C-alpha positions in Angstrom: 0.1 0.0 -0.2 1.1 3.5 -0.9 0.9 6.4 1.5 -1.7 7.8 -0.9 -3.8 5.0 -0.9 -6.7 4.9 1.5 -6.5 2.3 4.3 -9.4 0.0 5.0 -12.3 0.6 7.4 -11.7 1.2 11.0 -14.2 0.5 14.0 -14.0 1.9 17.4 -15.2 0.2 20.3 -15.4 0.4 24.3 -16.2 -2.6 26.2 -17.9 -0.9 29.0 -19.7 -3.3 31.2 -20.4 -6.0 28.6 -19.9 -9.5 29.6 -17.7 -12.2 27.6 -20.4 -13.6 25.6 -21.8 -10.0 24.9 -18.2 -8.5 23.7 -17.8 -11.5 21.7 -21.2 -11.1 19.9 -20.4 -7.4 19.5 -17.4 -8.1 17.7 -18.1 -10.9 15.7 -21.6 -9.6 14.6 -19.7 -6.6 13.5 -17.1 -8.7 11.3 -14.0 -7.6 13.1 -11.0 -9.9 12.4 -8.6 -7.9 14.3 -8.9 -6.2 17.9 -6.3 -3.5 18.9 -6.6 -2.8 22.5 -5.8 0.7 23.2 -6.2 0.9 26.9 -2.7 2.0 28.3 -3.4 -0.3 31.2 -5.6 -3.1 29.9 -7.8 -4.4 32.8 -11.0 -3.1 34.7 -11.4 -2.7 38.3 -15.4 -3.2 37.7 -15.5 -5.7 34.8 -13.6 -9.1 35.0 -14.6 -9.7 31.3 -12.3 -6.7 30.6 -9.3 -8.1 31.9 -6.3 -8.2 29.0 -6.3 -11.9 29.2 -9.7 -12.5 28.9 -10.2 -10.3 26.2 -7.4 -11.8 24.5 -9.1 -15.4 25.0 -12.4 -14.2 23.9 -10.8 -12.9 20.5 -9.0 -16.0 20.1 -12.2 -18.2 20.7 -13.8 -15.8 18.1 -11.1 -16.2 15.6 -10.4 -12.6 16.1 -6.6 -11.7 16.1 -5.7 -9.5 19.4 -2.9 -7.4 20.1 -2.1 -4.6 22.6 -0.9 -1.3 21.7 0.3 0.9 24.7 1.6 3.5 22.3 -2.0 4.3 21.4 -3.2 4.3 25.1 -4.8 7.1 26.9 -4.3 8.7 30.2 -1.4 10.8 29.2 -0.7 14.2 31.0 0.8 17.4 30.4 2.9 19.5 32.8 1.7 22.9 33.5 3.8 24.7 31.0 2.9 22.2 28.3 -0.7 22.5 29.0 -0.4 26.4 29.2 1.4 26.0 25.3 -0.6 23.5 24.0 -2.0 24.3 20.7 -5.1 22.1 21.3 -7.2 24.8 22.6 -10.4 23.3 21.6 -10.4 20.6 24.1 -11.7 21.8 27.5 -10.9 18.6 29.4 -7.1 18.5 30.3 -7.1 14.5 29.7 -8.1 15.2 26.1 -5.7 18.1 25.7 -2.8 16.0 27.0 -3.9 13.1 24.5 -4.2 15.5 21.6 -0.4 16.5 22.3 0.6 12.6 22.5 -0.8 12.3 19.2 2.2 14.1 17.7 4.7 12.2 19.6 6.9 9.6 17.7 5.5 6.9 19.7 1.9 7.6 18.8 2.8 8.0 15.1 4.7 4.8 15.2 1.5 3.2 16.8 -0.5 4.8 14.2 1.4 3.5 11.3 1.3 -0.2 12.5 -2.7 0.7 13.0 -2.8 1.7 9.3 -1.0 -1.5 8.3 -3.7 -3.5 10.2 -6.2 -2.2 8.1 -5.1 -3.6 5.0 -5.2 -7.1 6.3 -8.7 -7.1 7.8 -11.7 -5.5 9.5 -10.1 -3.7 12.4 -11.5 -2.2 15.7 -9.5 -0.1 18.2 -11.0 -1.0 22.0 -10.9 1.0 25.2 -13.1 0.8 28.1 -15.4 3.8 27.8 -18.5 2.6 26.2 -19.5 5.9 24.8 -17.0 7.2 22.1 -17.0 10.9 22.5 -15.9 10.3 26.1 -12.8 8.3 25.2 -9.4 8.7 23.4 -10.4 6.7 20.8 -12.3 9.8 19.5 -8.9 11.7 19.1 -7.4 8.2 17.3 -10.6 8.3 15.0 -9.9 11.9 14.0 -6.3 11.3 13.1 -7.3 8.0 11.2 -9.9 9.9 9.3 -8.2 13.2 8.8 -4.6 12.3 8.1 -5.0 9.0 6.5 -8.4 8.9 4.7 -9.5 5.9 6.7 -13.4 5.0 6.9 -14.0 5.3 10.6 -17.1 4.2 12.3 -17.9 4.1 16.1 -19.5 0.9 17.0 -22.2 1.1 19.5 -23.2 -1.9 22.1 -26.7 -2.1 20.2 -24.5 -3.1 17.1 -25.0 0.0 15.2 -22.3 1.5 13.6 -22.3 5.3 13.3 -19.9 7.0 10.8 -17.3 8.9 12.9 -17.4 12.6 12.5 -14.2 14.6 13.2 -14.4 16.7 16.6 -15.5 19.9 16.0 -12.0 21.8 16.6 -10.3 19.3 14.5 -8.3 20.5 11.6 -5.2 19.6 9.6 -2.1 21.5 10.8 0.3 22.6 8.2 2.6 19.8 9.2 -0.1 17.3 8.1 -0.9 16.3 11.8 -4.4 17.0 13.2 -4.4 19.9 15.7 -7.6 20.7 17.7 -7.8 24.6 17.8 -10.7 25.8 15.9 -13.3 28.0 17.7 -16.3 26.4 19.2 -19.3 27.1 17.2 -21.6 26.3 20.0 
């Protein structure tokens, strides 16, 4: 695949409180063949079915390839100085602003390159814990894949519905070709 070709489709999903059977049914029902776990700390204090080993087992049983990619994981932080200098002024929540900054790191870029390669090998989903896509860092991953790489991105709901991903309101491509979230809020 050349860099000018758009990659395949990407789904985003959050396990939330889904039990083993529900998660397996959701993933297989969406035709997912690869799951990339983008939780920085792949476990859950409230859902045993979300432990990394259990998710890997669910995937193996369902015939889905599984891999964990910490480089795409959330829970990033900025120092006060970094936060004050952040170009990502659209984000009001500090954690999202911190992750927005992380999207321009070499580590994140390497993770995105591997994710882009994954898309050429099958129907791929990135998974985190938050059930609601717009309250999760995978929203920013989706913005990057859509705006920078032209990927077809959809958010997979627990109902099985696939909602086409729309870029966050403040997202745009910067002069360096990377997403920056600095457009004024129009609300």
